[in-house]
NUPAFI-272859 format. One record per residue (C-alpha): x, y, z; residue number from 0. Coordinates in pm, 1 decimal. Layout:
<nodes>
+----------+----------+----------+-----+
|       px |       py |       pz |   k |
+----------+----------+----------+-----+
|        X |        Y |        Z | NUM |
...
+----------+----------+----------+-----+
</nodes>
This chain:
<nodes>
+----------+----------+----------+-----+
|       px |       py |       pz |   k |
+----------+----------+----------+-----+
|  -5614.8 |   6228.0 |   3470.0 |   0 |
|  -5339.7 |   6247.8 |   3203.3 |   1 |
|  -5411.3 |   6621.5 |   3162.1 |   2 |
|  -5375.4 |   6678.0 |   3537.7 |   3 |
|  -5044.4 |   6487.3 |   3539.1 |   4 |
|  -4915.8 |   6692.0 |   3246.2 |   5 |
|  -4998.0 |   7016.1 |   3427.3 |   6 |
|  -4824.6 |   6896.5 |   3745.1 |   7 |
|  -4516.7 |   6782.8 |   3552.3 |   8 |
|  -4498.1 |   7116.5 |   3372.2 |   9 |
|  -4508.6 |   7292.5 |   3708.4 |  10 |
|  -4223.6 |   7073.7 |   3835.0 |  11 |
|  -4014.9 |   7149.1 |   3527.9 |  12 |
|  -4078.8 |   7522.7 |   3548.7 |  13 |
|  -3988.5 |   7521.7 |   3915.6 |  14 |
|  -3668.3 |   7327.8 |   3855.2 |  15 |
|  -3560.2 |   7564.0 |   3580.5 |  16 |
|  -3654.5 |   7871.5 |   3779.5 |  17 |
|  -3441.4 |   7773.9 |   4076.9 |  18 |
|  -3150.1 |   7630.8 |   3882.8 |  19 |
|  -3134.0 |   7778.1 |   3535.5 |  20 |
|  -2825.8 |   7582.9 |   3428.1 |  21 |
|  -2997.4 |   7251.7 |   3509.3 |  22 |
|  -3205.7 |   7319.0 |   3198.6 |  23 |
|  -3089.0 |   7364.8 |   2844.2 |  24 |
|  -3170.5 |   7666.5 |   2631.3 |  25 |
|  -3489.9 |   7492.2 |   2521.8 |  26 |
|  -3607.5 |   7458.2 |   2883.9 |  27 |
|  -3562.8 |   7080.5 |   2905.2 |  28 |
|  -3402.6 |   6935.6 |   3217.6 |  29 |
|  -3051.4 |   6805.3 |   3155.2 |  30 |
|  -2986.6 |   6440.3 |   3243.1 |  31 |
|  -2630.2 |   6333.4 |   3172.8 |  32 |
|  -2526.3 |   5968.2 |   3160.9 |  33 |
|  -2171.1 |   5834.5 |   3180.7 |  34 |
|  -2131.2 |   5468.0 |   3081.1 |  35 |
|  -1800.7 |   5302.8 |   3159.9 |  36 |
|  -1769.0 |   5047.5 |   2880.6 |  37 |
|  -1920.7 |   4914.9 |   2561.8 |  38 |
|  -2104.5 |   4589.7 |   2620.8 |  39 |
|  -2456.7 |   4456.6 |   2602.1 |  40 |
|  -2560.9 |   4457.1 |   2966.6 |  41 |
|  -2464.5 |   4823.4 |   3016.5 |  42 |
|  -2636.0 |   4919.4 |   2691.1 |  43 |
|  -2947.6 |   4738.3 |   2817.3 |  44 |
|  -2925.7 |   4939.8 |   3138.4 |  45 |
|  -2935.3 |   5264.5 |   2943.6 |  46 |
|  -3228.5 |   5139.2 |   2737.3 |  47 |
|  -3416.0 |   5061.9 |   3058.8 |  48 |
|  -3336.1 |   5403.6 |   3207.4 |  49 |
|  -3491.4 |   5577.3 |   2906.9 |  50 |
|  -3796.6 |   5348.8 |   2928.7 |  51 |
|  -3838.7 |   5408.1 |   3301.8 |  52 |
|  -3815.1 |   5784.6 |   3263.3 |  53 |
|  -4068.4 |   5778.8 |   2980.1 |  54 |
|  -4310.9 |   5574.0 |   3190.6 |  55 |
|  -4292.5 |   5849.3 |   3451.6 |  56 |
|  -4363.0 |   6119.8 |   3192.8 |  57 |
|  -4003.4 |   6229.1 |   3130.3 |  58 |
|  -3992.1 |   6189.4 |   2754.1 |  59 |
|  -3758.8 |   6373.6 |   2516.8 |  60 |
|  -3980.5 |   6679.7 |   2511.0 |  61 |
|  -3925.7 |   6717.8 |   2887.6 |  62 |
|  -3563.8 |   6611.1 |   2933.2 |  63 |
|  -3241.3 |   6650.4 |   2740.2 |  64 |
|  -3069.8 |   6315.1 |   2803.6 |  65 |
|  -2727.4 |   6238.0 |   2657.3 |  66 |
|  -2489.9 |   5945.8 |   2709.7 |  67 |
|  -2110.1 |   5948.3 |   2705.3 |  68 |
|  -1916.2 |   5621.6 |   2686.2 |  69 |
|  -1568.6 |   5603.2 |   2841.1 |  70 |
|  -1500.5 |   5276.7 |   2651.4 |  71 |
|  -1314.7 |   5139.1 |   2951.3 |  72 |
|  -1044.5 |   5407.2 |   2948.3 |  73 |
|  -1001.2 |   5529.2 |   3306.6 |  74 |
|   -839.7 |   5863.0 |   3223.0 |  75 |
|  -1122.8 |   5943.7 |   2981.2 |  76 |
|  -1376.2 |   5827.4 |   3238.0 |  77 |
|  -1246.4 |   6079.7 |   3493.3 |  78 |
|  -1231.1 |   6358.9 |   3234.9 |  79 |
|  -1586.5 |   6290.0 |   3116.9 |  80 |
|  -1715.0 |   6280.2 |   3474.9 |  81 |
|  -1571.1 |   6624.2 |   3550.3 |  82 |
|  -1710.0 |   6761.8 |   3224.1 |  83 |
|  -2057.7 |   6626.9 |   3300.9 |  84 |
|  -2064.2 |   6773.7 |   3650.6 |  85 |
|  -1944.0 |   7109.9 |   3513.4 |  86 |
|  -2255.9 |   7112.8 |   3293.4 |  87 |
|  -2460.5 |   7126.7 |   3616.0 |  88 |
|  -2721.9 |   6870.7 |   3508.0 |  89 |
|  -3041.7 |   6810.2 |   3701.7 |  90 |
|  -2916.9 |   6452.4 |   3755.1 |  91 |
|  -2590.0 |   6277.4 |   3664.8 |  92 |
|  -2615.3 |   5902.7 |   3605.4 |  93 |
|  -2327.3 |   5655.6 |   3620.6 |  94 |
|  -2358.8 |   5314.4 |   3456.8 |  95 |
|  -2105.9 |   5073.4 |   3616.6 |  96 |
|  -1894.4 |   5137.3 |   3925.0 |  97 |
|  -1597.5 |   5331.2 |   3776.4 |  98 |
|  -1822.7 |   5585.7 |   3604.6 |  99 |
|  -2062.1 |   5619.7 |   3896.3 | 100 |
|  -1776.6 |   5664.3 |   4143.4 | 101 |
|  -1605.7 |   5922.1 |   3921.4 | 102 |
|  -1929.5 |   6121.4 |   3899.7 | 103 |
|  -1992.1 |   6104.0 |   4274.9 | 104 |
|  -1636.2 |   6217.5 |   4342.4 | 105 |
|  -1659.7 |   6507.2 |   4096.7 | 106 |
|  -2006.2 |   6614.6 |   4215.4 | 107 |
|  -1902.3 |   6653.8 |   4581.6 | 108 |
|  -2267.5 |   6638.0 |   4681.0 | 109 |
|  -2364.3 |   6943.7 |   4475.1 | 110 |
|  -2530.6 |   6749.5 |   4189.6 | 111 |
|  -2760.3 |   6447.7 |   4242.9 | 112 |
|  -2584.7 |   6130.6 |   4123.0 | 113 |
|  -2767.1 |   5805.2 |   4048.0 | 114 |
|  -2568.5 |   5486.6 |   3987.9 | 115 |
|  -2666.1 |   5157.1 |   3830.5 | 116 |
|  -2489.8 |   4828.4 |   3745.8 | 117 |
|  -2287.8 |   4860.1 |   4068.0 | 118 |
|  -2261.6 |   4515.0 |   4219.8 | 119 |
|  -2149.5 |   4620.1 |   4567.5 | 120 |
|  -2238.6 |   4984.0 |   4645.8 | 121 |
|  -2081.5 |   4966.4 |   4992.9 | 122 |
|  -1755.2 |   4786.7 |   4911.7 | 123 |
|  -1449.8 |   4907.9 |   5100.7 | 124 |
|  -1288.3 |   5049.8 |   4786.4 | 125 |
|  -1602.3 |   5208.6 |   4635.7 | 126 |
|  -1845.7 |   5289.6 |   4914.7 | 127 |
|  -2124.9 |   5508.6 |   4780.1 | 128 |
|  -2280.7 |   5545.1 |   5125.1 | 129 |
|  -1996.8 |   5784.1 |   5211.6 | 130 |
|  -2119.1 |   6038.0 |   4954.8 | 131 |
|  -2404.4 |   6281.7 |   4996.6 | 132 |
|  -2671.0 |   6330.3 |   4729.8 | 133 |
|  -2608.4 |   5983.6 |   4578.0 | 134 |
|  -2837.2 |   5683.1 |   4530.7 | 135 |
|  -2878.4 |   5402.0 |   4280.7 | 136 |
|  -2928.8 |   5035.5 |   4200.7 | 137 |
|  -2715.0 |   4724.5 |   4237.4 | 138 |
|  -2663.7 |   4443.6 |   3985.6 | 139 |
|  -2530.4 |   4202.1 |   4246.4 | 140 |
|  -2477.5 |   3857.0 |   4100.6 | 141 |
|  -2677.3 |   3560.6 |   4234.8 | 142 |
|  -2350.6 |   3386.0 |   4322.2 | 143 |
|  -2502.6 |   3085.0 |   4498.0 | 144 |
|  -2743.2 |   3018.0 |   4209.9 | 145 |
|  -2456.5 |   3051.2 |   3961.8 | 146 |
|  -2242.7 |   2799.4 |   4150.9 | 147 |
|  -2534.7 |   2556.6 |   4160.2 | 148 |
|  -2591.4 |   2606.2 |   3788.0 | 149 |
|  -2229.3 |   2528.3 |   3702.5 | 150 |
|  -2203.4 |   2217.3 |   3918.6 | 151 |
|  -2544.0 |   2092.1 |   3801.0 | 152 |
|  -2423.6 |   2112.5 |   3439.3 | 153 |
|  -2120.3 |   1898.2 |   3520.5 | 154 |
|  -2329.7 |   1646.7 |   3718.9 | 155 |
|  -2566.5 |   1614.3 |   3423.6 | 156 |
|  -2272.8 |   1547.5 |   3191.1 | 157 |
|  -2119.0 |   1286.6 |   3423.1 | 158 |
|  -2353.7 |   1162.1 |   3699.6 | 159 |
|  -2072.5 |    950.8 |   3849.9 | 160 |
|  -1844.9 |   1252.4 |   3897.5 | 161 |
|  -1724.5 |   1302.0 |   4256.4 | 162 |
|  -1429.5 |   1540.3 |   4218.7 | 163 |
|  -1484.7 |   1910.6 |   4265.4 | 164 |
|  -1553.7 |   2133.9 |   3965.7 | 165 |
|  -1258.3 |   2364.1 |   3915.7 | 166 |
|  -1387.0 |   2704.2 |   3804.6 | 167 |
|  -1150.2 |   2961.0 |   3656.7 | 168 |
|  -1234.1 |   3329.6 |   3701.0 | 169 |
|  -1052.2 |   3625.4 |   3549.9 | 170 |
|  -1099.1 |   3956.5 |   3727.0 | 171 |
|   -958.2 |   4306.9 |   3720.9 | 172 |
|   -778.7 |   4404.4 |   4040.1 | 173 |
|   -894.4 |   4765.5 |   4024.3 | 174 |
|  -1265.8 |   4684.2 |   3982.4 | 175 |
|  -1408.4 |   4683.3 |   4335.2 | 176 |
|  -1713.4 |   4481.1 |   4236.2 | 177 |
|  -1501.8 |   4203.4 |   4089.9 | 178 |
|  -1290.7 |   4175.4 |   4403.5 | 179 |
|  -1599.7 |   4142.6 |   4624.1 | 180 |
|  -1758.8 |   3890.2 |   4384.3 | 181 |
|  -1445.3 |   3674.0 |   4391.5 | 182 |
|  -1457.9 |   3670.9 |   4772.1 | 183 |
|  -1821.2 |   3557.6 |   4766.1 | 184 |
|  -1753.4 |   3282.0 |   4512.8 | 185 |
|  -1464.4 |   3154.9 |   4724.7 | 186 |
|  -1668.6 |   3158.5 |   5045.7 | 187 |
|  -1951.0 |   2950.8 |   4893.1 | 188 |
|  -1759.8 |   2718.3 |   4658.1 | 189 |
|  -1708.9 |   2428.9 |   4901.8 | 190 |
|  -2084.7 |   2402.3 |   4961.6 | 191 |
|  -2124.1 |   2311.5 |   4593.1 | 192 |
|  -1817.9 |   2087.8 |   4560.9 | 193 |
|  -1642.0 |   2354.6 |   4357.3 | 194 |
|  -1298.2 |   2513.3 |   4366.1 | 195 |
|  -1228.8 |   2867.8 |   4249.8 | 196 |
|   -903.3 |   2932.4 |   4062.9 | 197 |
|   -847.3 |   3300.1 |   3992.4 | 198 |
|   -631.9 |   3495.1 |   3749.4 | 199 |
|   -611.1 |   3868.2 |   3826.6 | 200 |
|   -543.8 |   4119.4 |   3548.8 | 201 |
|   -478.2 |   4489.9 |   3533.9 | 202 |
|   -545.3 |   4575.4 |   3169.4 | 203 |
|   -689.3 |   4415.2 |   2857.6 | 204 |
|   -341.5 |   4320.3 |   2739.5 | 205 |
|   -301.5 |   4093.2 |   3044.8 | 206 |
|   -605.3 |   3880.4 |   2956.9 | 207 |
|   -455.2 |   3631.5 |   2705.6 | 208 |
|   -163.3 |   3538.5 |   2933.0 | 209 |
|   -393.8 |   3521.7 |   3237.7 | 210 |
|   -616.0 |   3271.5 |   3056.4 | 211 |
|   -314.7 |   3062.5 |   2958.2 | 212 |
|   -187.9 |   3062.2 |   3317.9 | 213 |
|   -492.2 |   2872.1 |   3447.6 | 214 |
|   -659.2 |   2705.6 |   3149.7 | 215 |
|   -483.3 |   2374.5 |   3216.1 | 216 |
|   -601.7 |   2371.9 |   3578.0 | 217 |
|   -974.2 |   2434.6 |   3532.4 | 218 |
|  -1282.1 |   2248.9 |   3409.5 | 219 |
|  -1455.9 |   2567.3 |   3300.3 | 220 |
|  -1451.6 |   2944.4 |   3328.8 | 221 |
|  -1704.7 |   3172.1 |   3493.7 | 222 |
|  -1734.2 |   3528.6 |   3373.8 | 223 |
|  -1820.5 |   3808.5 |   3615.8 | 224 |
|  -1970.9 |   4147.0 |   3532.1 | 225 |
|  -1609.9 |   4269.4 |   3520.6 | 226 |
|  -1608.1 |   4549.4 |   3262.7 | 227 |
|  -1252.7 |   4490.5 |   3143.2 | 228 |
|  -1300.2 |   4114.3 |   3100.3 | 229 |
|  -1647.7 |   4144.3 |   2945.6 | 230 |
|  -1511.8 |   4381.3 |   2680.4 | 231 |
|  -1262.5 |   4107.2 |   2591.2 | 232 |
|  -1498.7 |   3812.4 |   2623.3 | 233 |
|  -1423.4 |   3704.8 |   2265.8 | 234 |
|  -1062.6 |   3632.1 |   2365.2 | 235 |
|  -1170.8 |   3416.3 |   2659.1 | 236 |
|  -1429.9 |   3230.6 |   2451.3 | 237 |
|  -1180.5 |   3162.6 |   2173.9 | 238 |
|   -916.7 |   3016.7 |   2404.0 | 239 |
|  -1167.2 |   2819.5 |   2613.4 | 240 |
|  -1333.6 |   2678.1 |   2303.3 | 241 |
|   -994.5 |   2568.9 |   2171.7 | 242 |
|   -942.2 |   2374.9 |   2494.5 | 243 |
|  -1295.0 |   2230.4 |   2488.5 | 244 |
|  -1393.2 |   2407.4 |   2810.3 | 245 |
|  -1720.8 |   2593.1 |   2865.4 | 246 |
|  -1750.0 |   2953.7 |   2979.8 | 247 |
|  -2045.1 |   3037.2 |   3204.6 | 248 |
|  -2167.7 |   3395.4 |   3177.4 | 249 |
|  -2317.9 |   3639.5 |   3424.8 | 250 |
|  -2600.3 |   3771.8 |   3205.9 | 251 |
|  -2793.1 |   3691.2 |   2890.6 | 252 |
|  -2587.1 |   3901.0 |   2647.3 | 253 |
|  -2279.3 |   3693.2 |   2731.3 | 254 |
|  -2475.4 |   3374.8 |   2658.8 | 255 |
|  -2583.2 |   3519.0 |   2323.9 | 256 |
|  -2215.8 |   3584.4 |   2251.8 | 257 |
|  -2107.3 |   3224.2 |   2317.5 | 258 |
|  -2115.2 |   3145.4 |   2689.6 | 259 |
|  -2284.7 |   2813.1 |   2765.0 | 260 |
|  -2529.9 |   2937.9 |   3030.8 | 261 |
|  -2584.8 |   3189.9 |   3307.1 | 262 |
|  -2807.5 |   3283.8 |   3595.1 | 263 |
|  -2899.4 |   3623.4 |   3459.2 | 264 |
|  -3029.6 |   3954.6 |   3581.8 | 265 |
|  -3255.5 |   4148.4 |   3345.3 | 266 |
|  -3050.6 |   4463.5 |   3285.1 | 267 |
|  -3330.4 |   4639.5 |   3100.0 | 268 |
|  -3548.3 |   4597.1 |   3409.1 | 269 |
|  -3262.0 |   4713.6 |   3631.2 | 270 |
|  -3230.8 |   5024.5 |   3415.2 | 271 |
|  -3605.4 |   5082.0 |   3425.4 | 272 |
|  -3607.5 |   5074.9 |   3805.8 | 273 |
|  -3316.2 |   5320.2 |   3798.8 | 274 |
|  -3516.1 |   5542.8 |   3564.2 | 275 |
|  -3791.1 |   5556.6 |   3825.9 | 276 |
|  -3532.6 |   5669.2 |   4084.7 | 277 |
|  -3411.1 |   5944.2 |   3851.6 | 278 |
|  -3771.5 |   6051.5 |   3796.2 | 279 |
|  -3823.7 |   6075.6 |   4173.9 | 280 |
|  -3533.1 |   6321.6 |   4190.6 | 281 |
|  -3664.0 |   6521.9 |   3894.8 | 282 |
|  -3998.2 |   6531.0 |   4077.8 | 283 |
|  -3826.7 |   6702.1 |   4369.9 | 284 |
|  -3700.7 |   6424.7 |   4597.8 | 285 |
|  -3349.7 |   6439.3 |   4735.9 | 286 |
|  -3121.3 |   6151.6 |   4633.9 | 287 |
|  -3050.0 |   6105.1 |   5004.7 | 288 |
|  -3416.8 |   6020.5 |   5060.2 | 289 |
|  -3399.9 |   5724.1 |   4820.7 | 290 |
|  -3254.4 |   5396.3 |   4948.9 | 291 |
|  -3008.8 |   5196.8 |   4741.3 | 292 |
|  -3201.7 |   4939.9 |   4536.2 | 293 |
|  -3111.1 |   4570.1 |   4537.2 | 294 |
|  -3320.9 |   4355.9 |   4302.7 | 295 |
|  -3401.4 |   4034.1 |   4489.4 | 296 |
|  -3585.1 |   3857.6 |   4207.7 | 297 |
|  -3614.1 |   3867.5 |   3831.2 | 298 |
|  -3320.5 |   3631.9 |   3772.3 | 299 |
|  -3352.1 |   3382.2 |   3489.8 | 300 |
|  -3141.2 |   3091.0 |   3367.0 | 301 |
|  -3039.7 |   3128.7 |   3003.7 | 302 |
|  -2848.9 |   2874.1 |   2796.3 | 303 |
|  -2696.1 |   2848.2 |   2451.9 | 304 |
|  -2807.7 |   2515.7 |   2300.1 | 305 |
|  -2553.6 |   2532.3 |   2017.5 | 306 |
|  -2263.1 |   2568.0 |   2260.9 | 307 |
|  -2404.6 |   2292.3 |   2481.0 | 308 |
|  -2421.4 |   2056.8 |   2184.7 | 309 |
|  -2069.3 |   2143.1 |   2070.9 | 310 |
|  -1927.0 |   2073.0 |   2417.4 | 311 |
|  -2149.9 |   1766.9 |   2472.7 | 312 |
|  -2345.5 |   1905.4 |   2767.7 | 313 |
|  -2715.4 |   1845.4 |   2832.3 | 314 |
|  -2964.1 |   2060.8 |   3019.9 | 315 |
|  -2975.6 |   1938.0 |   3381.7 | 316 |
|  -3299.8 |   1819.7 |   3540.9 | 317 |
|  -3484.8 |   2104.3 |   3707.5 | 318 |
|  -3391.5 |   2359.3 |   3440.7 | 319 |
|  -3672.9 |   2280.4 |   3197.8 | 320 |
|  -3807.4 |   2636.5 |   3227.2 | 321 |
|  -3470.0 |   2792.3 |   3139.1 | 322 |
|  -3454.3 |   3016.7 |   2832.0 | 323 |
|  -3279.2 |   2898.3 |   2516.2 | 324 |
|  -3109.5 |   3192.4 |   2347.1 | 325 |
|  -2977.5 |   3228.5 |   1994.1 | 326 |
|  -2611.5 |   3305.4 |   1948.1 | 327 |
|  -2541.8 |   3644.7 |   1793.3 | 328 |
+----------+----------+----------+-----+
</nodes>
């Protein structure tokens, strides 16, 4: 059976290279080009999963030439890299996080298949991927309701007599479409969990320290989104929050490893793996337009940092006994 699959895959590769010579390198391997927007753990895990998913489908390094470029959160570089990648005429261009995926889709103009991942809201008004042709991908939408419950449950466990609402501070970048839509969802659901959302918008990394200071006296805790700009500067938020004795709740396990108290987390390696399968479908001959956007509806876990909990005098709430204890990096 493996021999038959190998023959079929070789035929696919030969056909792809025959009809689009520049989609293959000089060595005959199909070119897959990845643009990652920023340097942080969840996006790195996405890439790891993509490589694993492709390999599971038979697209190992002897079949594909896969390279990754990291924009390191610099928007001008992100746009330049996106244009450069599309000019290489890859078999598939992959964008990890909304800014990189959107830049690739814009540059491709439907001529090159684009697959996105780690895009929380693929149909947001400011970054609507459904308006592009030849684009598909996967969403890392946060489980907002579960996160709100997690936060308020932690405060109830610390003080069972508490009746006042939990004031949750959230920093977000105005230009990140996913963050704007996540803020709206948090605000719409907060009252159901006796919570209040207090936001501090930022434009660049340099705005983050003053934004934290502007709300730190008004909040009981902070909640971190999958906001690329803020995540890259998580150490600043953790340092200031720790100095004030206030916990920071994360949005995925890597943030908990780095010092957040807990999170309702999506497995980004699994998200990447599912995205790898989508890329493989396109390499097999499917059109990106034939593949629906993927929203993972399960696979969320609760992760907590016991050392941070102890330092801030929190205990694990009842009902979270199966949560994962992670070791701080």
